[in-house]
N, C-alpha and C positions, 0 to 999 in steps of 0.2 A: 484491737481496732484501731484504726487513723482515718479522722475525717478532717478534711482541711480547712473547711468555712461553714457556715449558717446555712448553704442550702444542704454539704453533707452531713453534718449532725444532724441534721433535721431528717434525712433519708436513711442515717444510722441508726436514730432514735427508733424508727419505725421498726426497722431491719432487727432491731435487740430486744422489743417489743415481742416482735412476733417469736426470737427464740428461746427468750424467756419462757414464755407461754407453752414452749414445748420443752424446752429444756429447763424447770425452775432452780436448779441447782448451779445453772451458767453462771459463771465469773469473767467478768470483761476488764480491761486495762487497756489503755494507748493514751490516744489525741482526739479529743471531742470538747463537746461542748455542752450549754444546759439540757439539749433535749438525749444526749447520751447519759447524760450524768444522772438523770431522771430515772434512767432504766438502770441504773448500778453499777456505769463503767465509772474505775478509776482513774481521774484524768491527770496522765501525768504532765501534760500541757493543754492549754484551751488551743482549740482548733483556729482559733485568730489569729496563732502564730504562723499557721502556712497558708491565713490568707491574703495573696499574692499575686496578682495577674500580671503578663508583660514583662518582656525582657529585660528592658532598663531597671523595671522594680524587682524584679527578682536579684539581679546583681546587686540592687544594695542591701539587700536581707542575704544575702548567696550565704555568708559564713556562719550566720545563726543556724539560717534552716538544714545544713549541710550537718552542723555541731548535734541540733535535737534529731535530725537520723543517726547517725552513730551510735548517739547514748538510748536510742529506740533499740537499734540494734542489738548493742552490747547487753541490753535488760533483757531482748528473747533469748539469746544465744544461751546467757546464764541458766534462765528459765522459760524453757519452752514451752509455746503455746500448743495445744490441742489443732488449733487452726490461726494464720492469720486474716484478718480481711481488711483490704484496704477498701475505703469508701471515696473513691473519684481521684481528686490530688493528683494524677499519673503521674505530675513530675516528681514531686514525693516520692507516692506509694512504690512505683513499678520498681525503681533502682533497687527499693527495700524489700520488695516480693522476691527479686532475682535472687539477691544474696540468703532470703530466708528458705529459697527452695532451694537453691542450691545446699545448704544445710541440711534438708529433709524436712523444714517445715513446711506444711500445707498451706496453699496462699489462694485466698480468692478474691477477686476484685469485683467491688460493687459499683456499677455504671460504665460500661463501655466507653472508653476513650472515644473520642467523634473523628473516628479514623474517616467516617462517610462527611465529614465535612473540610477537614484540616490536619496538615501530618500525617498523611498514611500509611509515611514510612513506619509509626509508630506498631502498627501489628507485630511487626517482629518483636519486637521488644515485649509486647505482650504475652508472642508465644514461650519466650526464653522465660516470664518472671511469673507466668500464674496458671495453678494448676486449673481455675474454673472461674468461668465471667456468668454474673449475674446482669442481663441485660434491663433495662427498662423500656426501651423501643424495638417495636415486632421486627423490623427488617437487620436489626444487628445479627441474632443469630448466627443466621447463612453466610454471613460477610464473613465473620469468624472462622465458619464449618472451610470455609474456602482455602484458609489457612490453618488447619489442623488444630483450633482453640475450641475446645468444651466450652461452651455454653447454656445460658437457659433464659430465655424471656418470662419472666417472671411480672411485666406489667409496671408501670409505675405507682409507687407508692402512694403519692398525691393524691392520683386519680378515684383511691379508696378513702381518704381525709377529706377530702372536700366536695361538698355534697352534687348531686346533676342538675340540683336548682337550689343558687343558694338562697340565702333568708336577708334581702336585701333590709328590709325594714329593722328585725332585730341586729342587723349589724350596725345599722344608722343609729339605734337607739343606744346601745354599749359607747358608741362614739360622739354622742350628744348633738346628732344632724336629725336636722327634720324629713319627712321625707318628700316634701316638696323640693328643699335643697338642690341644685346642680352642683355636682362632688366631682373634682377631678383628681386623682390618688397621685403623688410625685414618687418615684420610687428609684432615687440614685445610686442603690446598689449597699453591697454588702461589705465592702473593705473600703479600706481608706483611702486607695487610691484612685478607686470607684468615685467617691464620695465628691474629692479634692478635684479630678475633672467636669464631675455631672449638676450638683448640688446647685453651683450657682446660674449655670445655663437654665436648671430646669423653675427654679425660683424664677427664674429673668422670665420665660416663657409662662410662667404663670401668674406674672403681673400684668401681664399681655393678655390674657385670657379673661382676667377680672376686671380690666380696662373694655374689653370687648365685650362682655356681660356679667353687668353690675351683680355683687350678691355671689357671685357662683366663691365655691366654698374648695379649699386647698388642703389634703391633706394628706402628710409625709410621716409614715412611720419608721420611727427609727432605732435601728440594731441598737440594744443598749450597750454595745462598747464602742460605739461610734455618735453617740446622743452630742456632747461636749461636743464632737467637730460639726455637727451639723448645728447646734446653735450657735456656735459662733459664725455659720457662714450665713444664716438666718439671718441675723442680727448685723451683720456687714452689709446684708442686701437692706435692711430696713424693712423686714417683712415679717419681725417678731410677732406685732397684733394682726398679720391676715391669715396664718398659714397654721394652723392646728397640728403642730409636733406631737406624734403620741410614740410611745414607748414599747417597742413591738407591734404586736396585734396586725402585722401585715395582712393576715387573712380576711379581718375585721373589714379593714380598709380598703382592699379589693373586692370582699362584696359590698360594700356600700355603697362606691362611686359611680359614676355614669362613663368617666373614661380616664387611662392612666397613662400617664408618660412614666418611661421605665424603663432601666439600664437594662440590656442584654444579655440575660442568663438565666438560669433558673426560673426566675420571679418571671419571667414571659411566660412560659409553661402554665406558669400556677393560674397568673393572668388569664389565660386560655380557657381552665379549668373552670374558671369563676363565670367566664363565658363573656366576659368585658372587652369592650374594645381598646385599643392602645397603640400610643408611639414608642416604638423602641427607638432608645439615643446609644450609644456609645462614642469613649473618645478616651485616647492614651495617645503619649510620648511617641513625637512623631517616628524613632527609632526602632520602635515596637509596633507603629502600625505598618510599616514599612513592612519589616520583619513577619509581619503575620498576614498582610495581604499576598506576600509572594506562597503563603503554603495555603491559601485556602482555594476548597477542590468546587465550594455550592455560592453560588450568586447571592446566599441568604447567609444572616449570623442568628436573627432569634429563630426561636425553636418552633414557635406558632408559623414562620412561614419554612422552614426546611421541613419539617414534619408534613405540611399542608402542598410542597413540590413548588411553592407560589407564593408571590407578596399578597395575603391578606389582608395584614397592617404592615404601615408605612417603617420603614429603617433610615435611620438619619443618623451617619455613621462620621467620625474624625470634625474636617471643617464642615460637614452641610449638617453637624447639629447644632444649629445656630437657635436662639431663641426666639428669634420672629415665625423660621419654617417650622419646629417644636410647637411655639402657639398654632400657628395655622393649618396643621396636621390635626390638632386635637378641636380643634371649632370644625374641623371637616368631618367629624363625628358625631361631634355634638348638633350640627343642622342635619344629622343623616338617617334617622332613625331607623327607615328601613333600608338603610346600607348594614346597622346593626343587626335588625335581623337574621339578615342571612349569615352575616359572619356566626353570629351566636347559635346557627342551626349547624353551620363548620365547627364548631366548637364543640355542641351537643354528641356528634358523629366523634370526634378526637377523643374525649371522654371515655366513651364506650368501648372506644377499641384501646385505651391505657389501664384502663379496669380488669385488675385480674386477682385474684386469691391469690397476692404477695406475700404474704407471711407462709400459707400453704408452700408454694410452690419453692420459694426463699430457703426454708427447711429442708425442704425433702432433695434439695440441690446439695445442700450441707450436709446431711446424712448421708447421703449416696456419696459424696466426697470423704468425709470421714471415715467411710466402714471400706474405701476402697485401698 
């Protein structure tokens, strides 16, 4: 198994848990993080090695990433597994899967690349690289079938992990927050480049929010590997005494908050499953942004908006991701409880749509693939 970042590690850990329940003697190895390690993965490299997004950022790490992929390939050639599972990270995994498939190793890709949002040409790569795709969104199997790619909709694993009605009071108690606090969560991403581009913007927006609403609490869940980087930015912004930085606990923070300022990515779907209003932001190097824009197929980048087919939450991207605008958008949520109520109904319906017996559906698909 290969998972390339925090969200992939979380999804892969849930998949491994289901596989181990069905096949207790299962052994797994590859690239992963703490969630996969907790399910017995023999981690050859940590998943954070692959947590790179954007064309410019990938170029900086290209040699190391290609080297890791070559070493993984040689290990698997030497000791072929019954199945290779690539979890997201399509730039890394699809090339690896194509090579393994050509050698007769069965390949499964978990999480369909977002060909419905951008880089539609990637569907041809999927067809040549993968024996089967496990899809987490309901519209994906029909799209893949048009191109002769076998797939199964298994629902989104997080829809089963996150309760339909989150316990806000319990989450606040675990974080040391009061029931009557107004709480804004700051989630600047799980990659170093995301934190470098977004953390200071989010902190400055948080300072503006506190100026407008004295007593407002800011909580920032830090990925453990990025804690030092985040602490440095917090100190540089002079906000060490006004921002609660916690180790991990992103789900507690989402459950506890009244609204969140959040980097585009899987975390936005988690926030939607927690039924929290959000402002989605993203910023990257200029060249990466220009290239990405040319390949976009939809007007939205945030998963809640993409799945809803409209802007149900604001998006502030690139030069628009200014602290003053981010703060204004968050205040618009905090000052409009009736609007939040409508959003929560939308997100509850989405939660039901994504909730399936993922472990059963996924392991059924894996068993069928292994037997074919």
